[in-house]
C-alpha positions as CSV (number, residue, x, y, z in Angstrom):
1,M,-81.4,-50.9,-17.3
2,P,-80.0,-48.1,-18.6
3,N,-83.3,-46.4,-20.2
4,D,-85.2,-46.6,-17.0
5,L,-87.2,-44.0,-16.1
6,I,-86.9,-42.4,-12.6
7,S,-89.2,-39.3,-11.2
8,M,-87.7,-35.8,-10.1
9,K,-87.7,-37.3,-6.5
10,Q,-85.4,-40.4,-7.1
11,L,-83.5,-38.3,-9.6
12,A,-82.9,-35.9,-6.7
13,K,-82.1,-38.7,-4.3
14,R,-79.6,-40.7,-6.7
15,C,-77.8,-37.0,-7.2
16,G,-77.6,-36.1,-3.3
17,I,-79.6,-32.8,-3.9
18,S,-83.1,-31.7,-2.6
19,R,-86.0,-31.8,-4.7
20,S,-86.3,-27.9,-4.8
21,A,-82.4,-27.6,-5.5
22,A,-83.2,-30.6,-8.0
23,Y,-86.1,-28.4,-9.7
24,K,-84.2,-25.2,-10.0
25,L,-81.2,-27.0,-11.6
26,R,-83.5,-28.2,-14.3
27,T,-83.8,-24.4,-15.3
28,T,-80.4,-23.1,-14.8
29,D,-78.0,-25.8,-15.6
30,P,-77.5,-26.7,-19.1
31,D,-75.9,-30.1,-18.2
32,F,-78.9,-31.4,-16.4
33,P,-80.8,-34.4,-17.8
34,R,-83.7,-33.6,-20.0
35,A,-87.1,-34.7,-19.3
36,V,-89.2,-37.1,-20.9
37,V,-92.6,-35.9,-20.9
38,L,-95.0,-39.1,-20.8
39,G,-98.4,-36.9,-20.1
40,P,-99.6,-33.4,-19.2
41,R,-98.4,-34.0,-15.6
42,L,-95.9,-36.8,-15.9
43,V,-92.2,-36.1,-16.2
44,R,-89.5,-38.4,-15.9
45,Y,-85.6,-38.9,-16.3
46,K,-83.6,-41.5,-17.9
47,T,-81.6,-43.1,-15.2
48,S,-78.4,-43.4,-17.7
49,D,-78.8,-39.5,-17.9
50,A,-79.1,-38.8,-14.0
51,D,-76.0,-41.1,-13.5
52,R,-73.7,-39.2,-16.0
53,Y,-74.9,-36.1,-14.5
54,F,-74.0,-37.6,-11.1
55,D,-70.9,-38.4,-12.3
56,L,-70.0,-34.8,-13.9
57,R,-70.7,-33.2,-10.4
58,Q,-68.7,-35.5,-8.8
59,Q,-65.8,-34.8,-10.9
60,E,-66.4,-31.2,-11.0
61,R,-66.0,-31.3,-6.8
62,L,-63.0,-33.3,-7.1
63,T,-61.5,-30.9,-9.2
64,R,-62.5,-27.6,-7.2
65,K,-60.7,-29.4,-4.1
66,C,-57.7,-30.1,-6.0
67,E,-57.2,-26.3,-6.8
């Protein structure tokens, strides 16, 4: 389902990065998926946003390799 929600741990695994890298990217990368706040200590991310972000990062890596 495109609007399923995943945790930061799942998002990091899906994108192939560590959780600490994901937390850093959350504050420094404007393209990083926006958080869906479900409660004071419960944050999730849309799988569709995570997939879009992963695809974008893959394209950037391929572009850099070709240069």
